[in-house]
All heavy atoms as an XYZ file, in Angstrom:
755
protein
N     159.968     66.951    -27.171
C     159.455     67.720    -26.042
C     159.993     69.147    -26.066
O     159.292     70.071    -25.729
C     159.820     67.008    -24.732
C     159.148     67.579    -23.537
S     157.374     67.328    -23.654
C     156.908     67.708    -22.037
N     161.263     69.313    -26.488
C     161.844     70.646    -26.577
C     161.070     71.507    -27.563
O     160.832     72.688    -27.319
C     163.320     70.553    -26.984
C     163.955     71.880    -27.327
C     164.929     72.320    -26.290
C     165.747     73.524    -26.707
N     165.054     74.780    -26.679
N     160.631     70.922    -28.688
C     159.853     71.662    -29.674
C     158.547     72.161    -29.060
O     158.165     73.318    -29.261
C     159.575     70.798    -30.908
C     158.732     71.449    -32.002
C     159.424     72.687    -32.550
C     158.472     70.455    -33.115
N     157.866     71.317    -28.311
C     156.629     71.731    -27.643
C     156.887     72.881    -26.684
O     156.114     73.830    -26.618
C     155.993     70.561    -26.889
C     155.312     69.581    -27.811
O     154.962     69.914    -28.933
N     155.145     68.362    -27.342
N     157.991     72.779    -25.909
C     158.326     73.838    -24.959
C     158.599     75.127    -25.722
O     158.108     76.194    -25.345
C     159.550     73.456    -24.116
C     159.825     74.469    -23.044
C     159.340     74.450    -21.768
C     160.613     75.658    -23.143
N     159.780     75.555    -21.073
C     160.567     76.310    -21.912
C     161.346     76.237    -24.175
C     161.229     77.506    -21.655
C     162.005     77.439    -23.926
C     161.945     78.056    -22.680
N     159.385     75.048    -26.805
C     159.699     76.239    -27.605
C     158.430     76.886    -28.160
O     158.295     78.108    -28.157
C     160.642     75.893    -28.757
C     162.057     75.583    -28.294
O     162.425     75.961    -27.169
O     162.795     74.951    -29.081
N     157.498     76.067    -28.628
C     156.245     76.601    -29.150
C     155.436     77.283    -28.061
O     154.884     78.367    -28.274
C     155.419     75.487    -29.798
C     155.960     74.925    -31.109
C     155.161     73.694    -31.528
C     155.956     75.975    -32.206
N     155.365     76.678    -26.897
C     154.616     77.275    -25.791
C     155.287     78.555    -25.293
O     154.618     79.519    -24.937
C     154.441     76.280    -24.642
C     153.449     75.200    -24.937
C     152.061     75.734    -25.237
O     151.622     76.742    -24.718
N     151.365     75.041    -26.115
N     156.625     78.576    -25.275
C     157.345     79.778    -24.842
C     157.108     80.902    -25.843
O     156.895     82.047    -25.459
C     158.850     79.480    -24.700
C     159.664     80.664    -24.188
C     159.268     81.039    -22.752
N     160.071     82.125    -22.254
C     159.595     83.330    -21.927
N     158.298     83.580    -22.033
N     160.384     84.280    -21.485
N     157.073     80.568    -27.120
C     156.784     81.565    -28.150
C     155.361     82.092    -27.996
O     155.130     83.306    -28.083
C     156.991     80.971    -29.555
O     158.361     80.562    -29.671
C     156.662     81.970    -30.643
N     154.417     81.198    -27.731
C     153.035     81.609    -27.522
C     152.927     82.534    -26.307
O     152.224     83.545    -26.345
C     152.127     80.389    -27.350
C     150.639     80.666    -27.132
C     150.056     81.444    -28.311
C     149.889     79.368    -26.936
N     153.636     82.200    -25.243
C     153.621     83.055    -24.052
C     154.198     84.432    -24.378
O     153.701     85.450    -23.888
C     154.405     82.402    -22.913
N     155.223     84.479    -25.223
C     155.808     85.770    -25.605
C     154.824     86.580    -26.451
O     154.716     87.796    -26.291
C     157.117     85.560    -26.361
C     158.258     85.147    -25.457
C     159.542     84.974    -26.232
C     160.680     84.569    -25.316
N     161.958     84.459    -26.043
N     154.103     85.925    -27.353
C     153.110     86.620    -28.168
C     152.003     87.169    -27.263
O     151.596     88.329    -27.392
C     152.531     85.685    -29.251
C     151.301     86.290    -29.921
C     153.599     85.352    -30.281
N     151.526     86.347    -26.359
C     150.478     86.798    -25.444
C     150.989     87.905    -24.525
O     150.219     88.766    -24.112
C     149.916     85.636    -24.636
C     148.942     84.817    -25.444
O     148.437     85.254    -26.464
N     148.682     83.610    -24.999
N     152.276     87.890    -24.216
C     152.861     88.959    -23.412
C     152.693     90.296    -24.133
O     152.360     91.303    -23.507
C     154.340     88.667    -23.128
C     155.024     89.775    -22.367
C     154.814     89.928    -21.001
C     155.868     90.671    -23.007
C     155.425     90.951    -20.295
C     156.491     91.690    -22.311
C     156.269     91.823    -20.961
O     156.878     92.842    -20.258
N     152.881     90.311    -25.447
C     152.713     91.554    -26.207
C     151.253     92.011    -26.204
O     150.976     93.215    -26.098
C     153.237     91.392    -27.634
C     154.728     91.290    -27.690
N     155.559     92.337    -27.390
C     155.535     90.251    -27.984
C     156.818     91.952    -27.510
N     156.829     90.681    -27.864
N     150.339     91.072    -26.285
C     148.913     91.408    -26.185
C     148.635     92.001    -24.805
O     147.936     93.008    -24.672
C     148.039     90.159    -26.439
C     148.190     89.704    -27.894
C     146.574     90.417    -26.083
C     147.618     88.331    -28.177
N     149.223     91.405    -23.804
C     149.067     91.859    -22.428
C     149.635     93.270    -22.249
O     148.976     94.151    -21.690
C     149.773     90.849    -21.497
C     149.531     91.057    -20.059
N     150.555     91.263    -19.168
C     148.394     91.092    -19.329
C     150.053     91.410    -17.954
N     148.744     91.303    -18.028
N     150.847     93.502    -22.748
C     151.463     94.829    -22.587
C     150.729     95.890    -23.413
O     150.656     97.047    -22.988
C     152.967     94.816    -22.939
O     153.144     94.338    -24.267
C     153.751     93.967    -21.956
N     150.180     95.499    -24.558
C     149.387     96.456    -25.332
C     148.146     96.889    -24.546
O     147.787     98.073    -24.547
C     148.962     95.860    -26.671
C     150.106     95.779    -27.674
O     151.176     96.386    -27.424
O     149.932     95.083    -28.698
N     147.504     95.950    -23.872
C     146.335     96.282    -23.052
C     146.730     97.210    -21.907
O     145.997     98.160    -21.585
C     145.688     95.009    -22.507
N     147.882     96.961    -21.306
C     148.371     97.832    -20.232
C     148.599     99.232    -20.781
O     148.160    100.229    -20.193
C     149.668     97.256    -19.617
C     149.379     95.944    -18.889
C     150.321     98.270    -18.676
C     150.618     95.138    -18.536
N     149.300     99.319    -21.907
C     149.623    100.613    -22.517
C     148.355    101.405    -22.828
O     148.279    102.607    -22.567
C     150.440    100.393    -23.785
C     150.831    101.663    -24.493
C     151.644    101.353    -25.730
C     152.045    102.606    -26.460
N     152.814    102.308    -27.675
N     147.361    100.736    -23.382
C     146.143    101.412    -23.818
C     145.203    101.783    -22.673
O     144.408    102.713    -22.808
C     145.393    100.534    -24.815
C     146.135    100.347    -26.124
C     145.521     99.291    -27.023
O     144.376     98.851    -26.750
O     146.196     98.894    -27.986
N     145.295    101.069    -21.548
C     144.290    101.253    -20.497
C     144.809    101.644    -19.121
O     144.032    102.142    -18.298
C     143.466     99.964    -20.355
C     142.722     99.642    -21.621
O     141.769    100.314    -21.971
N     143.167     98.626    -22.336
N     146.074    101.402    -18.836
C     146.570    101.631    -17.481
C     147.661    102.698    -17.370
O     148.050    103.044    -16.264
C     147.112    100.325    -16.887
C     146.110     99.183    -16.707
C     146.814     97.972    -16.103
C     144.932     99.611    -15.856
N     148.164    103.185    -18.494
C     149.277    104.127    -18.466
C     148.759    105.548    -18.718
O     148.417    105.903    -19.846
C     150.349    103.784    -19.537
C     150.794    102.339    -19.446
C     151.515    104.762    -19.478
C     151.676    101.998    -18.291
N     148.711    106.363    -17.678
C     148.313    107.759    -17.899
C     149.442    108.530    -18.600
O     150.617    108.207    -18.448
C     148.085    108.308    -16.490
C     148.513    107.271    -15.534
C     148.905    106.042    -16.290
N     149.085    109.524    -19.367
C     150.068    110.286    -20.147
C     151.033    111.080    -19.269
O     152.162    111.343    -19.676
C     149.331    111.234    -21.096
N     150.625    111.429    -18.083
C     151.423    112.344    -17.264
C     152.433    111.677    -16.328
O     153.000    112.338    -15.475
C     150.507    113.272    -16.457
C     149.552    112.566    -15.496
C     148.274    112.051    -16.152
O     148.045    112.324    -17.335
O     147.513    111.361    -15.458
N     152.700    110.390    -16.458
C     153.683    109.756    -15.580
C     155.029    109.611    -16.282
O     155.120    109.652    -17.502
C     153.191    108.390    -15.028
C     153.034    107.350    -16.135
C     151.884    108.567    -14.251
C     152.683    105.957    -15.624
N     156.079    109.443    -15.470
C     157.435    109.340    -16.007
C     157.674    107.963    -16.623
O     156.921    107.020    -16.378
C     158.477    109.561    -14.892
O     158.394    108.462    -13.967
C     158.244    110.880    -14.159
N     158.766    107.862    -17.387
C     159.124    106.573    -17.992
C     159.391    105.523    -16.914
O     159.058    104.359    -17.087
C     160.335    106.722    -18.899
C     160.019    107.425    -20.184
C     161.221    107.468    -21.103
C     160.848    108.179    -22.394
N     161.929    108.185    -23.360
N     159.996    105.944    -15.812
C     160.264    105.001    -14.719
C     158.946    104.508    -14.123
O     158.798    103.319    -13.841
C     161.127    105.643    -13.638
C     161.486    104.665    -12.537
C     162.382    105.284    -11.472
O     162.457    106.497    -11.338
N     163.052    104.440    -10.718
N     157.996    105.394    -13.951
C     156.692    104.984    -13.428
C     155.978    104.042    -14.402
O     155.331    103.093    -13.975
C     155.829    106.221    -13.152
C     156.306    107.032    -11.968
C     155.586    108.367    -11.842
O     155.321    109.024    -12.843
N     155.285    108.761    -10.613
N     156.126    104.301    -15.691
C     155.542    103.418    -16.703
C     156.127    102.022    -16.566
O     155.400    101.020    -16.583
C     155.780    103.979    -18.128
C     155.442    102.935    -19.185
C     154.969    105.241    -18.352
N     157.454    101.937    -16.401
C     158.086    100.615    -16.276
C     157.589     99.885    -15.037
O     157.449     98.664    -15.059
C     159.608    100.734    -16.279
O     160.066    101.391    -15.119
N     157.286    100.609    -13.965
C     156.742     99.983    -12.761
C     155.347     99.410    -13.018
O     155.009     98.347    -12.498
C     156.697    100.953    -11.582
C     158.031    101.242    -10.968
C     158.396    102.543    -10.677
C     158.928    100.223    -10.686
C     159.629    102.819    -10.114
C     160.168    100.488    -10.123
C     160.519    101.796     -9.836
N     154.540    100.103    -13.809
C     153.191     99.600    -14.119
C     153.307     98.267    -14.861
O     152.639     97.290    -14.505
C     152.386    100.623    -14.948
C     151.054    100.022    -15.399
C     152.152    101.900    -14.141
N     154.172     98.220    -15.881
C     154.364     96.959    -16.625
C     154.894     95.856    -15.716
O     154.421     94.720    -15.757
C     155.332     97.164    -17.794
C     154.752     97.900    -18.963
C     155.223     99.155    -19.323
C     153.738     97.333    -19.733
C     154.704     99.839    -20.418
C     153.216     98.009    -20.829
C     153.700     99.260    -21.157
O     153.187     99.922    -22.239
N     155.893     96.183    -14.897
C     156.495     95.183    -14.006
C     155.480     94.673    -12.984
O     155.440     93.474    -12.691
C     157.713     95.767    -13.305
N     154.660     95.559    -12.454
C     153.659     95.149    -11.470
C     152.643     94.193    -12.079
O     152.257     93.202    -11.450
C     152.949     96.368    -10.881
C     153.808     97.120     -9.900
O     154.774     96.591     -9.350
N     153.478     98.381     -9.686
N     152.213     94.470    -13.304
C     151.265     93.574    -13.969
C     151.900     92.219    -14.258
O     151.278     91.176    -14.074
C     150.729     94.204    -15.249
C     149.705     95.290    -15.007
C     148.431     94.795    -14.341
O     147.923     93.719    -14.708
O     147.929     95.504    -13.453
N     153.153     92.232    -14.719
C     153.856     90.964    -14.989
C     154.041     90.180    -13.699
O     153.845     88.958    -13.669
C     155.204     91.233    -15.649
N     154.407     90.873    -12.617
C     154.618     90.184    -11.351
C     153.320     89.683    -10.732
O     153.330     88.688    -10.007
C     155.387     91.066    -10.364
C     156.889     90.956    -10.562
O     157.345     89.925    -11.106
O     157.609     91.875    -10.145
N     152.220     90.323    -11.022
C     150.922     89.798    -10.579
C     150.736     88.385    -11.114
O     150.363     87.461    -10.383
C     149.804     90.720    -11.080
C     148.385     90.293    -10.784
C     148.059     90.527     -9.321
C     147.414     91.067    -11.670
N     151.059     88.197    -12.397
C     150.945     86.872    -13.006
C     152.040     85.938    -12.495
O     151.785     84.751    -12.250
C     151.011     86.982    -14.526
C     149.938     87.853    -15.183
C     150.088     87.836    -16.696
C     148.550     87.453    -14.762
N     153.264     86.464    -12.335
C     154.366     85.630    -11.817
C     154.043     85.069    -10.437
O     154.267     83.882    -10.177
C     155.666     86.437    -11.753
C     156.266     86.704    -13.104
O     155.986     86.000    -14.074
N     157.097     87.728    -13.185
N     153.530     85.902     -9.565
C     153.213     85.445     -8.205
C     152.077     84.420     -8.233
O     152.138     83.406     -7.543
C     152.876     86.635     -7.278
C     152.311     86.166     -5.941
C     154.120     87.491     -7.050
N     151.077     84.683     -9.069
C     149.963     83.733     -9.165
C     150.431     82.374     -9.683
O     149.974     81.336     -9.217
C     148.877     84.293    -10.088
N     151.364     82.377    -10.635
C     151.791     81.126    -11.259
C     152.990     80.488    -10.575
O     153.010     79.282    -10.341
C     152.116     81.371    -12.740
C     152.518     80.147    -13.557
C     151.422     79.092    -13.546
C     152.837     80.569    -14.985
N     154.002     81.296    -10.256
C     155.263     80.757     -9.736
C     155.444     80.958     -8.234
O     156.370     80.411     -7.642
C     156.452     81.402    -10.456
C     156.431     81.235    -11.947
C     156.226     82.324    -12.776
C     156.617     79.989    -12.528
C     156.215     82.186    -14.159
C     156.606     79.837    -13.906
C     156.398     80.939    -14.725
N     154.593     81.786     -7.635
C     154.711     82.038     -6.202
C     155.779     83.051     -5.835
O     156.123     83.188     -4.661
N     156.309     83.781     -6.829
C     157.337     84.789     -6.557
C     157.407     85.791     -7.697
O     156.972     85.500     -8.815
C     158.710     84.146     -6.342
C     159.284     83.457     -7.575
S     160.892     82.681     -7.289
C     160.417     81.278     -6.317
N     157.969     86.957     -7.388
C     158.165     87.977     -8.407
C     159.405     87.646     -9.228
O     160.214     86.795     -8.848
C     158.353     89.363     -7.772
O     159.582     89.372     -7.039
C     157.183     89.743     -6.869
N     159.581     88.368    -10.328
C     160.771     88.176    -11.165
C     162.042     88.502    -10.377
O     163.039     87.789    -10.471
C     160.677     89.044    -12.414
N     162.003     89.560     -9.589
C     163.179     89.935     -8.794
C     163.492     88.885     -7.738
O     164.659     88.536     -7.527
C     162.979     91.302     -8.134
C     164.207     91.747     -7.346
C     164.007     93.079     -6.691
C     165.215     93.595     -5.956
N     166.143     92.672     -5.403
N     162.482     88.365     -7.086
C     162.709     87.311     -6.094
C     163.361     86.100     -6.749
O     164.270     85.491     -6.179
C     161.391     86.919     -5.417
C     160.844     87.989     -4.495
C     159.423     87.718     -4.033
O     158.684     86.960     -4.690
O     159.043     88.288     -2.995
N     162.918     85.758     -7.967
C     163.512     84.622     -8.679
C     164.965     84.925     -9.037
O     165.839     84.078     -8.849
C     162.707     84.300     -9.936
C     163.247     83.107    -10.650
C     162.926     81.806    -10.413
C     164.226     83.088    -11.690
N     163.640     80.978    -11.250
C     164.449     81.750    -12.038
C     164.928     84.078    -12.358
C     165.349     81.368    -13.028
C     165.828     83.710    -13.349
C     166.023     82.360    -13.673
N     165.232     86.121     -9.558
C     166.613     86.493     -9.915
C     167.524     86.460     -8.691
O     168.648     85.980     -8.759
C     166.662     87.882    -10.561
C     166.239     87.906    -12.004
C     166.547     89.235    -12.675
N     166.091     90.399    -11.942
C     164.870     90.914    -12.015
N     163.972     90.364    -12.807
N     164.542     91.978    -11.306
N     167.028     86.974     -7.568
C     167.826     86.969     -6.330
C     168.118     85.546     -5.861
O     169.196     85.269     -5.339
C     167.106     87.743     -5.224
C     167.067     89.249     -5.474
O     167.813     89.742     -6.370
O     166.278     89.931     -4.796
N     167.168     84.635     -6.052
C     167.341     83.243     -5.634
C     168.145     82.421     -6.641
O     168.628     81.342     -6.308
C     165.973     82.590     -5.412
N     168.298     82.925     -7.863
C     168.980     82.188     -8.935
C     169.985     83.077     -9.672
O     169.889     83.263    -10.893
C     167.943     81.662     -9.937
C     166.987     80.692     -9.313
O     167.307     79.527     -9.131
N     165.810     81.171     -8.968
N     170.972     83.621     -8.954
C     171.898     84.568     -9.592
C     172.767     83.936    -10.685
O     173.279     84.650    -11.543
C     172.757     85.061     -8.425
C     172.681     83.969     -7.410
C     171.305     83.369     -7.556
N     172.897     82.629    -10.672
C     173.735     81.930    -11.650
C     173.012     81.610    -12.957
O     173.637     81.192    -13.928
C     174.264     80.637    -11.030
C     173.132     79.742    -10.535
O     172.149     80.260     -9.975
O     173.239     78.516    -10.704
N     171.705     81.823    -13.001
C     170.928     81.464    -14.190
C     170.751     82.674    -15.105
O     170.562     83.792    -14.652
C     169.568     80.899    -13.794
C     169.680     79.562    -13.089
C     168.339     78.933    -12.862
C     168.522     77.567    -12.220
N     167.246     76.970    -11.863
N     170.812     82.406    -16.400
C     170.572     83.435    -17.419
C     169.078     83.505    -17.714
O     168.346     82.548    -17.508
C     171.329     83.100    -18.704
C     172.817     82.951    -18.530
C     173.491     84.289    -18.563
C     175.000     84.086    -18.496
N     175.675     85.274    -18.097
N     168.634     84.622    -18.246
C     167.236     84.745    -18.618
C     166.368     85.141    -17.443
O     166.815     85.800    -16.510
N     165.105     84.711    -17.494
C     164.160     85.076    -16.444
C     163.344     83.868    -16.009
O     163.492     82.778    -16.556
C     163.258     86.224    -16.913
C     162.404     85.849    -18.102
O     161.659     84.873    -18.067
N     162.503     86.631    -19.170
N     162.499     84.073    -15.036
C     161.717     82.990    -14.433
C     160.911     82.228    -15.491
O     160.783     81.008    -15.430
C     160.795     83.558    -13.326
C     160.164     82.447    -12.494
C     159.754     84.498    -13.870
C     159.447     82.942    -11.248
N     160.409     82.936    -16.469
C     159.569     82.319    -17.489
C     160.372     81.412    -18.415
O     159.830     80.466    -18.966
C     158.825     83.395    -18.272
C     157.855     84.161    -17.367
C     157.283     85.380    -18.022
N     156.385     86.072    -17.097
C     155.343     86.765    -17.462
N     155.047     86.889    -18.745
N     154.581     87.356    -16.572
N     161.662     81.695    -18.558
C     162.522     80.847    -19.393
C     162.752     79.475    -18.765
O     163.178     78.547    -19.445
C     163.872     81.518    -19.630
C     163.759     82.769    -20.480
O     162.882     82.814    -21.357
O     164.545     83.707    -20.246
N     162.477     79.331    -17.481
C     162.682     78.064    -16.776
C     161.365     77.372    -16.430
O     161.351     76.382    -15.710
C     163.522     78.308    -15.511
C     164.933     78.708    -15.863
C     165.273     80.036    -16.057
C     165.911     77.742    -16.069
C     166.570     80.410    -16.426
C     167.204     78.091    -16.436
C     167.513     79.429    -16.607
O     168.797     79.774    -16.985
N     160.274     77.902    -16.950
C     158.965     77.297    -16.700
C     158.839     75.975    -17.449
O     159.414     75.797    -18.517
C     157.858     78.245    -17.153
N     158.075     75.060    -16.879
C     157.765     73.809    -17.574
C     156.605     74.078    -18.534
O     155.913     75.098    -18.425
C     157.427     72.658    -16.594
C     158.627     72.329    -15.711
C     156.217     72.988    -15.751
N     156.389     73.180    -19.458
C     155.400     73.406    -20.510
C     154.002     73.681    -19.949
O     153.277     74.538    -20.457
C     155.396     72.246    -21.530
C     154.619     72.654    -22.777
C     154.886     70.974    -20.928
C     154.851     71.759    -23.968
N     153.622     72.989    -18.888
C     152.298     73.210    -18.296
C     152.176     74.629    -17.749
O     151.121     75.260    -17.867
C     152.026     72.183    -17.183
C     151.890     70.761    -17.671
C     153.218     70.019    -17.841
O     154.299     70.596    -17.569
O     153.172     68.848    -18.266
N     153.247     75.134    -17.153
C     153.232     76.504    -16.648
C     153.127     77.509    -17.798
O     152.442     78.524    -17.665
C     154.491     76.787    -15.825
C     154.514     76.070    -14.497
C     155.854     76.193    -13.807
O     156.905     76.071    -14.422
N     155.816     76.433    -12.501
N     153.790     77.217    -18.907
C     153.716     78.118    -20.059
C     152.308     78.164    -20.649
O     151.847     79.221    -21.075
C     154.733     77.709    -21.123
C     156.191     77.909    -20.733
C     157.112     77.330    -21.797
C     156.501     79.375    -20.481
N     151.625     77.024    -20.651
C     150.244     76.993    -21.125
C     149.373     77.859    -20.220
O     148.585     78.695    -20.691
C     149.702     75.544    -21.188
C     148.201     75.524    -21.443
C     150.449     74.734    -22.241
N     149.519     77.701    -18.920
C     148.747     78.496    -17.965
C     149.102     79.977    -18.105
O     148.219     80.845    -18.113
C     148.974     77.996    -16.522
C     148.348     78.941    -15.504
C     148.422     76.590    -16.355
N     150.388     80.273    -18.245
C     150.824     81.664    -18.391
C     150.199     82.311    -19.624
O     149.701     83.443    -19.551
C     152.352     81.727    -18.473
C     152.951     83.107    -18.698
C     152.595     84.055    -17.556
C     154.463     83.003    -18.851
N     150.210     81.617    -20.738
C     149.602     82.156    -21.958
C     148.130     82.476    -21.741
O     147.644     83.540    -22.152
C     149.741     81.157    -23.108
O     151.071     80.987    -23.463
N     147.436     81.569    -21.082
C     146.012     81.795    -20.799
C     145.817     82.955    -19.836
O     144.909     83.781    -20.027
C     145.365     80.526    -20.253
C     145.230     79.456    -21.304
O     145.042     79.751    -22.479
N     145.337     78.207    -20.896
N     146.645     83.037    -18.818
C     146.536     84.129    -17.848
C     146.787     85.486    -18.512
O     146.093     86.458    -18.219
C     147.519     83.922    -16.685
C     147.118     82.798    -15.752
S     148.381     82.403    -14.510
C     148.686     83.963    -13.742
N     147.779     85.550    -19.399
C     148.072     86.814    -20.083
C     146.895     87.242    -20.953
O     146.521     88.427    -20.970
C     149.340     86.679    -20.924
C     150.597     86.645    -20.096
C     151.843     86.317    -20.885
O     151.750     85.645    -21.938
O     152.930     86.726    -20.446
N     146.310     86.299    -21.663
C     145.152     86.620    -22.519
C     143.967     87.099    -21.686
O     143.338     88.109    -22.008
C     144.727     85.399    -23.330
O     145.710     85.059    -24.254
N     143.673     86.378    -20.627
C     142.536     86.747    -19.773
C     142.773     88.081    -19.088
O     141.897     88.935    -19.038
C     142.248     85.622    -18.743
C     141.719     84.388    -19.463
C     141.254     86.105    -17.679
C     141.687     83.134    -18.605
N     143.992     88.289    -18.586
C     144.295     89.545    -17.911
C     144.204     90.715    -18.893
O     143.716     91.792    -18.536
C     145.656     89.509    -17.239
C     145.791     90.556    -16.165
O     144.868     90.793    -15.391
N     146.944     91.208    -16.129
N     144.641     90.510    -20.135
C     144.515     91.568    -21.145
C     143.043     91.936    -21.365
O     142.708     93.110    -21.467
C     145.165     91.125    -22.457
N     142.187     90.928    -21.403
C     140.760     91.189    -21.555
C     140.192     91.924    -20.343
O     139.379     92.842    -20.484
C     139.987     89.886    -21.761
C     140.184     89.196    -23.103
C     139.522     87.821    -23.086
C     139.620     90.045    -24.226
N     140.625     91.523    -19.158
C     140.138     92.166    -17.943
C     140.607     93.621    -17.842
O     139.881     94.479    -17.349
C     140.579     91.382    -16.711
C     139.955     89.997    -16.554
C     140.605     89.244    -15.397
C     138.457     90.098    -16.372
N     141.813     93.869    -18.289
C     142.345     95.237    -18.278
C     141.508     96.097    -19.213
O     141.154     97.203    -18.925
C     143.837     95.267    -18.682
C     144.683     94.654    -17.566
C     144.300     96.688    -18.989
C     146.137     94.429    -17.945
């Protein structure tokens, strides 16, 4: 089961890069600051986090200060499958 989870987490990470590439190519204007760019990426990621987990990454970190990593590292395999699909679809929509 751990192997399946690792494979799905890897797939979600690959799709995350597809997702961020779509953001970079379509949503990031040249005239904004690096901090503003990071907010655009974070907002898109949190859109998916809220849809899937019911909370933003920061809300999860605040609720789980003792845990390492991020909300996606603690997802169950079914959530990772949905996340991968959501990232792919959102990249297409962007």
